[in-house]
C-alpha positions, 0 to 999 in steps of 0.5 A: 370727489369730482375731478374736473368742474366746468363752470357754465357761467361768467363774471364774478361767480365763475371766479368764485367757483374757480377759487373754490375748486383750486382750494380743493385741488380740483381742476376747473374749465371756463367756457366763454363767448367771443365777447369774453375772450379776455375775461378774468375767468378765462384767464384764471381757469385751468382750461377754457373753451369758447362756446359761441358768439356774444348772444347768450342764447348762442353761448352761455345758454346753449346746452349742446355747446356746454355738453360738447365742452365737457366732452372735449375737456373731460369735465365730470361735473358742471357748476352752473353758478346763478342765472343762465342755466342754473335753474333749468331742469332740462339741463340737469337731466341732460347732464345726468344722461351724459354721466356728468354731475350737476352741482345743484339740486335734483331736476324734479325740485328745479321743476317744482320750485321754478313754477310759482304756483306749484311751488306754493302748493308744495310749500303748503304741503310741507307746512311752510306759511304762504301769502294768501292768494288764488288757488292756482292759475287765474285765467281771466281778468274777471276771475282775477277781479273777483278774487281781488274783491273777495281777498281785499285790495291791493293785490299782486298779479304774478307770473307763475314762471316769473322771477326778478319782478317780471310779469308782476303787476300791482292792482290797488283797486278793482279798476286797476285789475284789467290792465294789471292782469293783461300786462302781467300775462303779456310780460310773462309770455314774453319773458318766460314763454308762459302766460300763466298768472296767479293772485297774491295779497299785497303786503304793505310794509313787509321785509324780504327775509330769506333762509339759506339751507344746505342739504346732503344726500344722507338726509341732513338739512341745516339752515345758515340763518337769514339774509335781509334783502329788503332794499330793492328797486323793481323787485331787484335786490340792491343791498343785502345784510345778514343777519336781519335786524328784525329777527330774534333768536326765537323767531330765527330758530322757529322759521329755520326749523320749519324750513329744514323740516320741509327740505328733509320732507322733500329730500332736497339736495344741495343749497337752496334759499327759501324767500319770505315776506315778513310782516307783523311777526309773520312769515309768508313764503314767496318762492324758493331759489334752487341755486346759489344766490348772488348774495351768498357771501354775507352768509359765508361771512357770518357763519364761516361756511364756504357754500361753493365748497359745500356744494361740490362736496354734496354733489360728490356724495359726501355728508355735510361737514357741519351740523345745525349745532355747529352753526353760530352766527357771528357779527354782521355782513352787508353786500352792495351790488355794484352795477355798471349803471347810471346811479340816477336812471339805472340805464346800463353803462357798458364801456371800458373801465379806464381805472379800477381800485378795489377797497381792501383791509380787515373785513372787506371782500370784493367779489369781482371779475373786472380790471383796469382796461376791461371792456364791459360788454353790452350783452349781459347783466351789468353787475361789476362786482359785489362789495362785501363788508363784515363787522363785529356788529351792524354799526361797525359794519356800516362804518367799515362800509362807508370807509370802503366806499370812499376807497373804491375807484371805477372810472370809464363807466357809470356805476351805482357807487354814488347811490350806495354813498348816499344810502349809507348816510340815510338815517332810515338805513342806519337805524334799519328802518326800512321795508321792501318799498323804502328804496323806491320811495326814496328814489321817487319811483313808482310801479 
């Protein structure tokens, strides 16, 4: 077992890893920028190291600074959390060269799944159903227009190295293609340093369903059911729930077997999430995230599996602590991503939290790193925390969520709490009658 874990991240996910380490008797090291001198993860870790100025490129994204922090503290493992360097294959390679354990997948799998074109090709090889689309990169608008015409509009132009909706543009007709193609390439180059794009069929009313998998180095692969992440804006998840109301046991078992067979086929290691669009009873692969997901707590709530603990055990060479037969989905869980943003415009709202009171009680979990008096810095993403609710069934979970939202107090900055207070009263939400476009339609937004 590893003995000291450095967390190459900040905020609530850094706290999440620190807590798992403490429960396992493993020492933890926090790294931080000067903007995070008073952050909660710095206070709670066993040791902390300042690795640079506020800009993420000079601190949380600085591989050299993180390696130095490992050498200074004697950390023999690094947990990357999500975001930052969590899906950086070069980082995993450099850690290995320094004999430091990367608590994540193999670098080769990060590379494959980080390239959306390569990931789709690999998915096809592994027997995972995919969204119809171009055969690899599309290099000109004329070629894109021809593919769109052959496939039938509408279609999406998507960045090969993309994520989070960046470098993704919708072409409803052939007349839209030239603008969609050039805009997607420009955004892709700006965001990812790679202007390669490809084309996929645009599904009109799909759900976003993702399957959580866990794999060890001994050939064992287990899926932990699905999460429904269909409530999104600008392709960013806002609220997630597990299990999904649109899957039954038969379809869950079928897609679960396809995914676990595929992971065994590629000798995957660690946790991973295979994301699908689901429409008319069919699954279509869109991407794989080779890291811990923001929304992992709802899977933990309905399975009883501590995913961070399992990550650390797997990275230490141990076998999974459960088999597929041990996994029983129980109850229902919902996660709300509480951001420091204006609930109408979604403009970030950095500033000092003047009052903070998190809801509590049976079935209520709050993963957050903020506190009264905490100054939210303007340099990083606006996530304040994640409100995770568990109930015996979906209806009781929603009722508990409504109660928890009424208890929540965050003053001093704008937050998205009012948005969730509205959403939980909507009939479509209460009856689970929504798809990936529902929230943007509800908010009056257009791509």
